[in-house]
N, C-alpha and C positions, 0 to 999 in steps of 0.2 A: 818639458825642459829642453832648451836648445842644446845643440851639440857642444858648443863652447862651454856652456854651464856644466854639462855632464863631465867634460874633461877636467875643468877646474875642481869640481866636486871630487873627482877621482884622485886628483893630486892632493887635495886636503885630507882625504881619507887615508891615503898612503902615508903622508907625513904624520898625521895623528897616530896611526898605528905604530910608528917608529919614533915617536916623540922622545922617549927617554934614551934612545941610542945616541951616544955622543958622536960616534963616527958616521951617522947617517947624513948623507949629503947628495949632491947632484948625481954621482955615479950610482948610488943605491936607488935613487928615485928613477933614474933611467932604466935600470934593470927591472924594477917593479912594474913600470909602465910599458916595457918592451919597446923602448924608443932609443935612438942614438942620442948622444949628448947634444948634437947640433939640431936634431929634430925637436927635442924637448925645449931647448933654448929658444928656437924660432917660434914655437907654438906659444910658450909663456910670454915672450916679448910681444908678440902680436896681441894676445888676449889681455895682458896686464900692464904692458909697458915696462916690466921689470925683468931682471935676469933670474935664472933659476935659483941661484943662491939667495937673492933677495926675497923671492917668493917663499922659499923654505923658511927663511929667517922671520918673515912676516907672520907666517902661520904659527911658528914657535913663540914669537913674542906676544901674539894675541892670546895664546894659551897661558903664557906667563902672567899677563895682565889679569886674565880671568882668575887664575890661582891666587894672585896677590890680593885681589878684591874679595874673593869668596871662599878662601880656605884659611886654615890656621897655620899653614906652612910658613917657615921663616924664609928669608930671601935666598939663602943657600939651597934649601930644599926645593924651592921653586925652580932655581937654576938647574938642579939635578933632574927635576921632573921634565924639563924641556930640553934635556940633552947637553947641558953645559956642566962639565966636571970641575971647572974653575970658576968660583963665584965672582972673582973680580972681572973676568972676561965676560961673564953673563951681565954684570952690572954695566960694563962699558957698552955692550951691544944693545942692551935695553935702553940706555940713555940715548944712544944714537937713533934708535927707533922712535922713542916717545919724547925726547927732549928733556926728560927728567929721570933721575935715578929711581930704581924700584922702591926705595925707602919712602919716597914721596907719595906712593900710592897705597901704603899700608893704612888700613882704617884705624 
């Protein structure tokens, strides 16, 4: 596995471990990876073309999609499971990420 792939995998593992924490964000990811905010931002921007916030959000939204498609959780429960305490904010972010609201993906 390449060094960049290992780094991205480490980012995914840390975000997944903290998925339900509403306050988990860039600062906490930096602390977990022992990097400064600017180091983390530069690395993620270079590897993904996205900001740290968008990378975290993308990981959370991918998990939300998985839960919507493969669990019996309702939309609010899915939002809580990925760290969104406010279901309307979760729905808004989800729609920005996928172009459709979470209700569209309920089987």
